[in-house]
C-alpha positions in Angstrom: -88.0 -46.4 140.4 -89.0 -49.4 138.3 -92.4 -48.4 136.9 -94.7 -50.7 135.0 -95.0 -49.9 131.3 -97.1 -46.8 130.8 -98.7 -46.6 134.2 -97.7 -43.1 135.2 -97.6 -39.8 133.2 -94.3 -39.7 131.5 -93.2 -36.3 132.9 -93.9 -34.7 136.2 -95.7 -31.3 136.2 -92.4 -29.6 137.2 -90.4 -31.6 134.6 -87.7 -29.9 132.6 -88.0 -32.6 129.9 -89.7 -32.0 126.6 -92.3 -34.4 125.1 -91.9 -33.9 121.3 -94.7 -36.4 120.4 -97.4 -33.7 120.4 -97.6 -29.9 119.9 -96.3 -27.4 117.3 -93.3 -29.0 115.5 -91.5 -25.8 114.6 -91.9 -24.4 118.2 -90.6 -27.6 119.7 -87.6 -27.8 117.4 -86.7 -24.2 118.1 -87.1 -24.5 121.8 -84.8 -27.6 121.7 -82.2 -26.3 119.2 -81.6 -22.7 120.6 -80.1 -23.8 124.0 -78.1 -26.4 122.0 -76.8 -23.7 119.6 -75.8 -21.5 122.5 -74.1 -24.4 124.2 -72.1 -25.2 121.0 -71.3 -21.5 120.7 -69.9 -21.5 124.2 -67.9 -24.7 123.5 -66.4 -23.0 120.4 -65.5 -19.8 122.3 -64.0 -21.8 125.1 -61.6 -23.5 122.6 -60.8 -20.1 121.1 -60.0 -18.5 124.5 -57.5 -21.3 125.3 -55.6 -20.4 122.1 -55.9 -16.6 122.7 -54.5 -16.9 126.3 -51.7 -19.2 125.2 -50.8 -17.1 122.1 -50.7 -13.8 124.0 -49.2 -14.9 127.4 -47.1 -18.0 126.8 -45.7 -17.8 123.3 -45.8 -19.1 119.7 -44.5 -22.6 120.4 -47.1 -23.1 123.1 -49.8 -21.9 120.7 -48.6 -24.2 118.0 -48.6 -27.0 120.6 -52.2 -26.5 121.5 -53.1 -26.2 117.8 -51.3 -29.3 116.9 -53.0 -31.4 119.5 -56.6 -30.5 118.3 -56.9 -33.2 115.7 -55.6 -35.9 118.2 -58.1 -34.8 120.9 -61.0 -34.5 118.3 -60.3 -37.9 116.8 -60.5 -39.7 120.2 -63.3 -37.6 121.8 -65.4 -37.7 118.6 -65.6 -41.4 118.9 -67.1 -41.3 122.4 -69.5 -38.5 121.3 -70.8 -40.8 118.7 -71.5 -43.5 121.4 -73.3 -40.8 123.5 -75.5 -40.0 120.4 -76.4 -43.8 120.2 -77.3 -43.8 123.9 -79.4 -40.7 123.4 -81.4 -42.3 120.6 -82.3 -45.4 122.6 -83.2 -43.3 125.7 -85.4 -41.0 123.5 -87.2 -43.9 121.9 -88.1 -45.5 125.3 -89.1 -42.0 126.6 -91.3 -41.5 123.6 -92.8 -45.0 124.1 -93.5 -44.2 127.8 -91.6 -47.4 128.7 -90.1 -46.3 132.0 -88.6 -49.7 133.0 -86.4 -49.8 129.9 -85.7 -46.1 130.0 -84.3 -46.6 133.5 -82.2 -49.6 132.4 -80.9 -47.6 129.4 -79.7 -44.8 131.7 -78.0 -47.2 134.1 -76.3 -49.0 131.2 -75.2 -45.7 129.6 -73.6 -44.4 132.8 -71.8 -47.8 133.4 -70.2 -47.8 129.9 -69.3 -44.1 130.3 -67.3 -44.8 133.5 -65.6 -47.8 131.8 -64.9 -45.8 128.7 -63.4 -42.9 130.7 -60.9 -45.2 132.3 -59.9 -46.8 129.0 -59.5 -43.4 127.2 -57.4 -42.0 130.1 -55.0 -45.0 130.0 -54.7 -45.1 126.2 -54.4 -41.3 125.9 -51.7 -40.9 128.5 -49.7 -43.9 127.2 -50.0 -43.1 123.5 -49.0 -39.4 123.7 -45.4 -39.7 122.4 -46.4 -42.1 119.6 -49.3 -39.9 118.5 -47.1 -36.7 118.4 -44.4 -38.5 116.4 -47.0 -39.9 114.0 -48.1 -36.2 113.3 -44.4 -35.2 112.7 -44.6 -32.7 115.5 -41.6 -30.3 115.4 -39.0 -30.7 118.1 -39.5 -27.1 119.5 -43.2 -27.9 120.0 -42.9 -31.6 121.2 -42.3 -31.0 124.9 -45.2 -28.4 125.3 -47.6 -30.6 123.3 -46.7 -33.7 125.4 -47.3 -31.8 128.7 -50.7 -30.5 127.5 -51.9 -33.8 126.1 -50.9 -35.8 129.2 -52.8 -33.4 131.5 -55.8 -33.3 129.1 -56.1 -37.1 128.9 -55.5 -37.5 132.7 -58.8 -35.5 133.2 -60.7 -36.6 130.1 -63.3 -38.5 132.2 -64.8 -35.2 133.3 -65.6 -34.3 129.7 -67.0 -37.8 128.8 -69.2 -37.9 131.9 -70.5 -34.3 131.2 -71.2 -35.2 127.5 -73.0 -38.4 128.3 -75.0 -36.9 131.2 -76.1 -33.9 129.0 -76.8 -36.4 126.3 -79.3 -38.2 128.6 -81.0 -34.8 129.4 -81.2 -33.8 125.7 -82.7 -37.3 124.9 -85.7 -36.3 127.1 -85.8 -32.8 125.5 -84.0 -30.8 128.2 -81.3 -28.7 126.6 -81.5 -25.7 129.0 -79.7 -27.2 132.0 -76.8 -28.7 130.1 -76.4 -25.2 128.6 -76.3 -23.6 132.1 -73.6 -26.1 133.2 -71.6 -25.5 130.0 -71.8 -21.7 130.5 -70.6 -22.1 134.1 -67.6 -24.4 133.1 -66.7 -22.0 130.2 -66.4 -19.0 132.4 -64.6 -21.0 135.0 -62.2 -22.3 132.4 -61.5 -18.7 131.2 -60.9 -17.5 134.8 -58.6 -20.4 135.7 -56.7 -20.0 132.3 -55.9 -16.4 133.3 -55.1 -17.2 136.9 -52.8 -20.2 136.2 -51.0 -18.6 133.2 -50.7 -14.9 134.2 -50.6 -15.0 138.1 -49.0 -18.5 138.7 -46.9 -18.6 135.5 -47.7 -22.3 134.9 -47.5 -21.8 131.1 -49.2 -24.5 128.9 -49.6 -26.8 131.9 -51.8 -24.1 133.4 -54.2 -24.2 130.4 -54.4 -28.0 130.7 -55.2 -27.9 134.4 -57.8 -25.1 133.9 -59.6 -27.2 131.2 -59.8 -30.4 133.3 -60.9 -28.7 136.5 -63.7 -27.0 134.6 -64.7 -30.3 133.0 -64.7 -32.2 136.3 -66.9 -29.6 137.9 -69.5 -29.6 135.1 -69.5 -33.5 135.2 -70.1 -33.3 139.0 -73.0 -30.9 138.5 -74.6 -33.1 135.9 -74.2 -36.3 138.0 -75.7 -34.4 141.0 -78.7 -33.3 138.9 -79.4 -36.8 137.5 -79.1 -38.5 140.9 -81.3 -35.9 142.8 -83.9 -35.7 140.0 -87.4 -37.0 140.9 -88.2 -37.4 137.2 -88.4 -40.7 135.1 -84.8 -40.2 133.9 -83.3 -40.3 137.4 -79.9 -42.0 137.7 -79.4 -44.4 140.6 -75.9 -45.5 141.7 -77.2 -48.7 143.3 -78.9 -49.8 140.0 -75.7 -49.3 137.9 -75.6 -52.2 135.5 -74.9 -53.2 131.9 -77.9 -54.8 130.2 -76.6 -56.7 127.2 -79.5 -56.1 124.9 -79.6 -52.4 125.6 -75.8 -52.1 125.2 -76.2 -53.8 121.8 -78.9 -51.3 120.8 -76.7 -48.3 121.9 -73.7 -49.7 120.0 -75.7 -50.3 116.8 -76.3 -46.5 116.6 -73.3 -45.3 118.5 -70.4 -47.3 117.0 -71.1 -46.2 113.3 -71.6 -42.6 114.4 -68.5 -42.6 116.6 -66.4 -44.2 113.8 -67.7 -41.7 111.2 -66.9 -38.7 113.4 -63.5 -39.9 114.5 -62.4 -40.8 110.9 -63.7 -37.5 109.5 -61.7 -35.6 112.1 -58.7 -37.7 111.2 -59.1 -37.2 107.5 -58.9 -33.4 107.9 -55.2 -33.9 108.6 -54.7 -35.0 105.0 -56.5 -31.9 103.5 -54.3 -29.8 105.7 -51.2 -31.4 104.1 -52.3 -30.3 100.7 -52.9 -26.7 102.0 -49.4 -26.7 103.6 -47.8 -27.0 100.2 -48.9 -23.4 99.3 -46.9 -21.8 102.2 -47.6 -20.0 105.4 -49.9 -17.3 104.0 -52.2 -19.8 102.5 -52.1 -22.0 105.7 -53.0 -18.9 107.9 -55.8 -18.0 105.4 -57.2 -21.6 105.6 -56.9 -21.5 109.4 -59.0 -18.3 109.4 -61.6 -19.9 107.1 -61.9 -23.1 109.2 -62.4 -21.1 112.4 -65.2 -19.0 110.8 -66.6 -22.2 109.2 -66.9 -23.9 112.6 -69.2 -21.1 113.8 -71.5 -21.2 110.7 -71.7 -25.0 111.2 -73.2 -24.6 114.7 -76.8 -23.9 113.7 -76.8 -26.9 111.3 -75.4 -29.2 113.9 -78.0 -28.0 116.4 -80.8 -28.7 113.9 -79.3 -32.1 113.2 -79.3 -33.0 116.9 -82.8 -31.6 117.2 -84.0 -33.9 114.4 -82.4 -36.9 116.1 -84.3 -36.4 119.4 -87.5 -35.4 117.6 -87.5 -38.4 115.3 -86.4 -40.9 118.0 -89.2 -39.8 120.5 -91.8 -40.0 117.7 -90.6 -43.3 116.4 -90.8 -44.5 120.1 -94.4 -43.3 120.0 -94.8 -45.1 116.6 -95.8 -41.8 114.8 -94.0 -42.1 111.4 -95.9 -39.2 109.7 -95.0 -36.8 112.5 -91.3 -38.0 112.4 -91.2 -37.2 108.6 -92.9 -33.8 109.1 -90.4 -32.9 111.9 -87.4 -33.8 109.6 -88.8 -31.6 106.8 -89.4 -28.7 109.2 -85.9 -29.0 110.7 -84.4 -29.0 107.1 -86.3 -25.9 106.0 -85.3 -24.1 109.2 -81.7 -25.1 108.8 -81.7 -23.9 105.1 -83.1 -20.5 106.0 -80.7 -19.9 108.8 -77.7 -21.0 106.7 -78.7 -19.0 103.7 -78.9 -15.8 105.8 -75.6 -16.6 107.5 -73.9 -17.4 104.2 -75.1 -14.1 102.6 -73.7 -12.1 105.6 -70.4 -13.9 105.6 -70.0 -13.5 101.8 -70.5 -9.7 102.2 -68.3 -9.3 105.3 -65.6 -11.9 104.4 -62.6 -9.5 104.4 -63.6 -7.9 107.7 -64.1 -11.4 109.3 -60.7 -12.6 108.2 -59.0 -9.4 109.4 -60.2 -10.2 112.9 -57.7 -13.1 112.9 -54.9 -11.6 110.8 -54.3 -8.4 108.9 -51.6 -9.5 106.4 -52.7 -9.0 102.8 -51.8 -12.5 101.6 -53.6 -14.1 104.6 -56.7 -12.0 104.0 -56.6 -12.8 100.2 -56.6 -16.5 100.8 -59.1 -16.4 103.7 -61.6 -14.4 101.6 -61.1 -16.8 98.7 -61.9 -19.9 100.8 -64.8 -18.2 102.6 -66.5 -16.8 99.5 -66.0 -20.0 97.6 -67.5 -22.3 100.3 -70.2 -20.5 102.3 -73.2 -21.0 100.0 -72.3 -24.7 99.5 -73.0 -25.0 103.3 -76.7 -25.4 102.2 -75.7 -29.0 101.2 -74.3 -29.5 104.7 -77.8 -28.7 106.0 -79.2 -31.7 104.1 -76.3 -33.9 105.5 -76.8 -32.9 109.1 -80.6 -33.0 109.3 -81.1 -36.2 107.3 -78.2 -38.0 109.1 -79.8 -36.8 112.4 -83.2 -38.2 111.4 -81.8 -41.5 110.3 -79.8 -41.9 113.6 -83.1 -41.1 115.3 -84.8 -44.1 113.8 -81.8 -46.2 115.0 -80.1 -46.4 111.6 -76.6 -45.0 112.0 -74.8 -47.3 109.6 -76.1 -45.6 106.4 -75.1 -42.1 107.5 -71.7 -43.5 108.5 -71.2 -45.2 105.1 -72.4 -42.1 103.1 -70.3 -39.6 105.1 -67.1 -41.7 105.1 -67.5 -42.3 101.4 -68.0 -38.6 100.7 -65.8 -36.8 103.3 -62.9 -39.3 103.4 -62.8 -41.5 100.3 -64.3 -39.2 97.6 -62.5 -36.1 99.0 -59.1 -37.9 98.9 -59.7 -39.1 95.3 -60.9 -35.6 94.3 -57.7 -34.0 95.8 -55.5 -36.6 94.1 -57.0 -36.1 90.6 -57.9 -32.3 90.8 -54.5 -31.2 92.0 -52.8 -33.1 89.0 -55.0 -31.1 86.6 -54.7 -27.7 88.4 -52.6 -27.4 91.5 -54.1 -24.2 93.0 -55.3 -23.3 96.5 -58.8 -22.8 95.2 -59.0 -26.3 93.8 -57.8 -27.8 97.1 -60.2 -25.6 99.1 -63.1 -26.9 96.9 -62.5 -30.4 98.3 -64.8 -29.5 101.2 -67.9 -28.4 99.1 -67.3 -31.3 96.7 -67.6 -33.8 99.6 -70.8 -32.0 100.9 -72.5 -32.1 97.5 -71.8 -35.9 97.0 -73.0 -36.7 100.6 -76.2 -34.6 100.2 -77.1 -36.3 97.0 -76.6 -39.8 98.4 -78.3 -38.9 101.8 -81.4 -37.5 100.0 -81.7 -40.5 97.7 -81.5 -42.9 100.6 -84.0 -41.0 102.8 -86.6 -40.7 100.0 -86.3 -44.0 98.3 -85.0 -46.7 100.7 -88.3 -47.4 102.5 -86.6 -47.0 105.9 -90.1 -46.7 107.6 -90.7 -50.4 106.9 -87.5 -51.4 108.8 -88.0 -49.8 112.2 -86.3 -51.2 115.3 -88.2 -54.2 116.7 -86.6 -53.6 120.2 -89.3 -51.1 121.0 -92.0 -53.8 120.9 -90.5 -55.7 123.8 
């Protein structure tokens, strides 16, 4: 498995990997981003189905319990997702450089830290459940259900982490199709098990928890099987499992800032919610409809952002800076076009979209207000996602972290504090999201264009 540097072709003829260092940029980006977009869409639907099953077959308290645990789960899982992005960048760079020795070591190190991280998150998650729920002021009638759901979820969280890291390895070498197939399989399995455990076996909220972790364990098993049986250069070997300190350091340089930024942004959304709560249940429900729809429109941007990370890191590995820049510009133009079309459709059909979730006139009024006010500002989010993706691809995750935390956490809190003193309306609070996107886009563009990042590329690739 240990090949000498550059002595064999870097993919087999039957390889499912995608070499992004040559060929049509727009075609490569689309071929990479489309399966990713479909995967993200399935992930979103899978979360929505859990809520629909619980809301319709268990009851309001159980639905509130699942809803109230989302920010806790997102905060902890987002951190590990950030680390998997760091691992993906390093693997992509060695893959682009055709350095198979270090590609192999990167994969073994990545899997070793995933297994260790899974054990740590399981232990911390299960032990911290009561403290986390009290911190969020969870109401008494929801506390028991939320505790049951979270304990089950964290007991099986290693399935999710192994799947995410394994699919991150495949995406790093340009293979987005097979992670999508496994995600589709686990999504349908999760839906089937949800219905079986809740309707047939009457397991209530515990049934939804068990369905989720069984589906995640099976998708993790499939990804591990694929990586161990592969004959390609990214094969994972159990007997070579190790932690190479220099590679771990490279992964953490990109992964820690990305993980911290994602975790803290998820956590900061709790504070925006507290401002919205002061306008009553109609406004809260309207905001909830807006955020659910907003998550779907964010999917194409996130997919293009992830595509720019892999594209740039492979081309930086191949030392082709002009192609890296061209790929970033192409990804940005594609993201802007897709988002503009989506925003125009959402603006037109906003009342209809909100009524899918709730038909009460006050809820629809607030939902439409938030949607129409925010959708076109999503164009600024394209800039954030694609440029942050490109900067992570060159191994620089610290700057996107500082910019995004400054804009989405610090600036947004200052904006809400001052703006609500001047005019305490739901529209002013809702504009906190676009205000953060605009500031972040301005700072990200300035850094990308004027910092001279191309003169400060990672020296690790020259080893």
